[in-house]
KEDREN-478994 format. One record per residue: residue in one letter; y, z, x of N, C-alpha, C in turn. Coordinates in steps of 0.001 Angstrom, whole numbers, plus 524288, in hexadecimal, padded with zeros to 5 digits. Example, Ala and Ser with C-alpha at 12.3 -4.5 7.8 and 13.67 -1.06 7.14 Angstrom:
# KEDREN-478994
A7E9C681E78833867EE6C81E788300C7F31C81E7883390
S7F73681BA8832327FBDC81BE4835668001E81EBE83264
This chain:
# KEDREN-478994
M7220056632B81F7720CF563D4B7CF97258256485B7954
T7272256054B76F472B8D5607EB7369729C85623CB6DFD
A72CAC565E6B6BBC72B69567A3B667172D2656368B62A3
R729B3561F7B5F1C72B0355E2DB5B0E7278255F2AB565D
P7292655D51B51D1725D355E03B4D2E7207955B84B4E0C
R71C7255E06B4BDC7171655C4CB4CB2714AE5598AB47FD
N7172155A06B436E714DF55791B3EC97193B555FCB3AFA
G717B255369B36CB71B8855167B331471EEF5559BB30A6
A71CA955A10B2F6871FB255E48B2D07723E35603FB30D1
Q72266560D3B35BB7263656294B399C72A7155E76B3A7A
W728FE55975B3A2F72CEA55558B3AC9730CF5555CB3645
T72F1255690B317E732C8556B7B2D1D736C555B0AB2DE6
V7350455F86B2FCE73891563E6B30C873C26562A7B3567
A73A0D5603BB397373D4255ECEB3DF57417B55AE2B3C68
A7401055719B3925743E75533BB376474834555DCB342A
S746B355976B30C574A9155C5EB2DB774E1355F97B3140
G74BBB561E4B354474EC7564F8B38FD752A5561A9B3C00
A750E455D16B3DB17546955998B4092758ED557D7B3D1F
L757CB556AFB383575BFB55511B349E75FB755995B338D
A75DB155E41B32BE7610D562C9B31CA7648F563CBB367F
L762515637BB3B20765595644AB3FDB769AA5602BB404E
T7685755B50B3F4C76C295570EB3F8B77089557CDB3B90
M76F1355920B36C077311559DFB32AC7766E55EA9B33CE
G77421562B3B36057772356752B376977B2656629B3B9C
V7797F56355B3F9677D23561E0B43C17815455E37B4197
A77FD055A95B3E31783A85570CB3BC9787AE55A20B38A5
G785F455E20B35EF7898B56166B32EF78D5C56459B365C
L78B9A565CDB3AF978F0C56887B3EA0792D7564C2B4149
L7911755FF7B424B7945C55C32B4509797F65590FB4173
A79647557F8B3CB27995D554C6B390D7997F55761B33B0
P79C2155BD3B334C79C0255EC1B2E6479E4755BCEB29BA
S7A245558A6B2A817A49F555F3B26047A0C35521BB2391
R79D9454F95B26C8799A254C06B24AC7958D54F0DB2186
Q793F555377B238079020556A5B20CA79256558BEB1BA3
V7974955A42B1BA7799BA55C34B16D7799A2557F6B12AC
S79ACB55327B142779AB654EEEB104B7952A54DDDB0E62
L7914B54E48B11D878BDB54D94B103978A19551D0B0C6B
M78C7255670B0CEA78AFF55ACEB098878DF255AC8B0462
S7914F556F4B0396794325563CAFEB27981755A95AFD84
F79A5955CF0B019579E9D56087B008E7A35655D3FAFF38
D7A64955EEDAFB527AA7055B9BAF93E7AF9F55BE9AFC25
G7B02C55F4CAFFE57B4F355F90B02EA7B950562A5B005C
T7B83556548AFBFA7BC3D56888AF9A07BD5356D1BAFD3D
E7C1A556FC2AFC537C34B573E6AFFE17BF0B5780DB00A6
G7BCCB579FAAFC7B7B8B957DF3AFCF57B3F657BDEAFFC2
S7B29057709AFE9C7AE0E574A8B01207AF10573D7B06E8
A7B3BC57204B08447B50557105B0DBE7B4EF57613B10EB
K7B6AB57A5AB0E957B6BB57F57B11637B14258167B127A
T7ADAC58050B0EFE7A86158253B0FB67A4BE57E68B1252
A7A6175796AB124D7A2925756AB144F7A18F57603B1A28
A7A597576DCB1D3D7A4DC57724B22ED7A15857BB8B248A
P7A2665807BB22AB79EDE584C3B242B79951583FBB2208
L798E458209B1D44793B85810AB1AFD790CC57CFCB1E2A
L7937B578E4B1FA679100574C7B22A878F5E576B7B280D
T79297579DCB2A817913757BF8B2FAB78C5057F4FB2F4E
V78C25582BBB2B7C7879A58626B2AE0782BB582F7B2987
S7833A57F48B25E877EA157C3DB246577CE1578A9B28DA
S7808A576B6B2BFB77F1857371B307377C43576A7B349A
L77E2857B54B35A477B7257EC4B39547760758030B3752
A775905811CB323C7707058244B2FEF76CC957D93B3078
A76EE4578DBB2FD076BAE57428B3065769D157387B3606
V76D35574A0B39CC76BA55746AB3F4B7674D57864B4049
N767FA57D21B3E517640D58137B3EF075EDC57F9EB3C75
T75F0F57DB6B37B175A5357C14B34FF757B857795B37E4
G75AD7573DEB39AB758AA56F76B3C92755C857134B416F
L75831574B7B44607559F576AFB491D7509D579ADB47D7
L750D057CE8B43BE74C1E57FD2B4231747BA57C29B4085
Y7490B5782BB3D767451457472B3BB6742B45718CB4059
L745FC56FF0B4401743F256D35B489E7406F570C5B4BDD
L7421857593B4CAD73ECF57945B4F8C739BE57A72B4CA1
G73A3357B83B47987359257CBFB447F731AA5784BB445A
A7339C57381B440D7302656EF8B43CC72D8556DD7B4905
T7302956F0FB4D4572DF556DC9B526B72AE957247B54E1
R72BB457705B53127291657B94B556C7245957D5EB5258
N7233B57AC2B4DF871E9757BEEB4ADB71E795819AB48F0
W722DF58374B46FE72326588CBB44FB71FD458948B4012
P71C4A58D0CB3FE2718E858DB0B3B4C71C2458EAFB3655
G71AF358BCFB324D71D7C58C90B2D40722E458A36B2CCB
F724FD58811B310672A6058626B30E172B0858186B2D36
L7275A57DE9B2D48727D957945B29F5727EB57AC7B242C
A7247257E4CB22AA7245558015B1D367295D582FEB1BE4
F72B6D585F7B1F907306D588A5B1EBA734BD584B5B1D97
T734DD58059B208D7390C57C8DB1FA9738B557A2DB1A35
V733FF57967B18427336357747B12F8735BD57B11B0F01
R7345A58005B0F5E73670583E2B0BA673C595847BB0C2E
A73E475849FB10FA743E858539B11D5746E958090B0FA8
R744D557BE2B10587478A57738B0E6F7475E576DFB087A
L7430E57892B0627742E0578B3B006A746D157C9EAFE48
L7474B5810AB00D374B27584F1AFF3C750AD582CBAFFC6
M751D658056B04277570757E18B05047581D579C8B0117
G7545357666B0036755015722DAFC6B755FF57440AF6F5
G7530257829AF56B753CF57A86AF0457592357D1AAEFCB
G75ACD57FAEAF3F775FF45822EAF3F17645857E3AAF38D
L7640757A06AF69A7680F575F6AF6677683D57360AF10F
L763B057251AEEE47637056FD8AE9BC765BF57364AE593
T7648557858AE5CB7669757C1AAE20B76C8457C8DAE27F
L76E7B57CFEAE73E7742757D5EAE800776F557888AE5F7
S774CD57404AE6FF7773756F2EAE52F776E056EADADF3F
A7725F56FEEADD127719956F6BAD7697750357332AD44D
T7763D577AFAD6917797557B83AD3C877F4557ADDAD4EC
G780A8576F1AD81378622575EFAD9377886857967ADD79
R7853257C64AE0167871C57FDCAE43F7875657D22AE984
A785A25783AAE9B7785CD5751BAEE83786AF56F66AECED
P7889E56C34AF0897897E566ADAEF3E7846E563EEAEDB5
K784FE55FC5AEAA67806F55CBAAE90477D8A55A6CAEDAB
A7805355999AF1F477DCF55778AF6AA7797555B04AF8A0
F7798455FFDAF73A7756756390AF8EA7702356204AF69D
K7702355EFAAF26676B3055D26AF02A76850559B2AF413
G76B3A556B0AF720768CD55381AFB367663E556ECAFF52
G768E155B22B00C5766A555EDCB047F761CB5616DB0247
A761FC562AEAFD3D75D715650CAFAAC758D756148AFAC1
A759E655C5DAF97B755BA55875AF97D7536F557DCAFEF6
W756D3557C3B02ED7550D55753B08577516455BD6B09C0
E752F456095B087374FC85652EB09CA74A8756515B06F2
I74AA0563ECB01E9745D256400AFECF7421E55FA2B0072
V7442F55AEAB0136740DF55687B02E373EAE55790B085C
S741EF5598BB0BD87401955AB8B112673BDB55EE4B111C
A73C84562DBB0DCC73871566E2B0D4B7335C5646DB0B5B
G733CA560DCB079E72F2955E36B059572C7055AE6B09AB
I72F7F5582DB0CE872D40554F0B110C72A6B55858B150B
T72CE555CA5B169072A5C56027B1A4F725785629DB17EE
A725C05643DB12FA7212D56686B106671CB056290B1024
A71E0255DAAB0EE8719F95599DB0EBE71798558BFB1425
A71ADC558D8B1830718E65582BB1D877156E55CC1B1F26
I716E75617CB1D907139B56610B1EAC70E5056566B1C01
G70E6A563D2B17047098C562EEB14287063655EBAB16AE
W708A755A8FB1875705D75565AB1B107034A55846B201B
E7063D55B4BB23267041955D5CB28096FF72560FBB26F1
R6FFDC56433B22FF6FB80567B8B21A26F6C95649FB1FD8
H6F7C956079B1CD46F38E55D1CB1AE86F0C255A86B1F7B
R6F3AA5590BB23686F16D55697B28186EECD55A83B2BAF
G6EF8D55F88B2A8F6ED2156386B2DD66F0BF565C9B31E5
G6F5B55643DB31B76F98B56656B35646FBC256B6CB3351
R6FF8256D93B3625701CC5729AB349A705FE5720DB3085
G7094C56E20B30C870D7E56D2EB2D05710D557174B2B95
C-alpha cells in the first residue's frame, strides 16, 4: 500500500512540502536565480553572505519539504496542527524582519505565503473535523 495523504488537510501540507522541497533543490542547483528572487542587491557585503545563506536556507527547505511530506502521508498525530503554528511563527518572523528593515522587502512575500498557507491548512483541519474526520 502506498502512503499518501488521506484528507484535505493532509493534502495541503503535502503540497506545501512538495513546493518546499522543489524550491530547496532549485536553490541548491541555481543559486544565482534564487538570490535575485530574494532581492539581494549584489553589493559586496550582500554577495559574500548570499551564497552561504542561500545554501543553508535551501537545505532547510529540503528538510522541511521532506518532513511535511512524511508527516502528511504517515498520519502523525498532531503534525498538521504543528505545521499551522510553525508557519504562523515563520510568517510573523519574516514580516517583522522585513518591516523593521532587517531583511529585504521581498521577505514580505514569504511572510504572506506562510501565513496564507497556515490559514488554508487550519481551514482544512476545521473542515475535516466538521465532517467527522481526524484533521
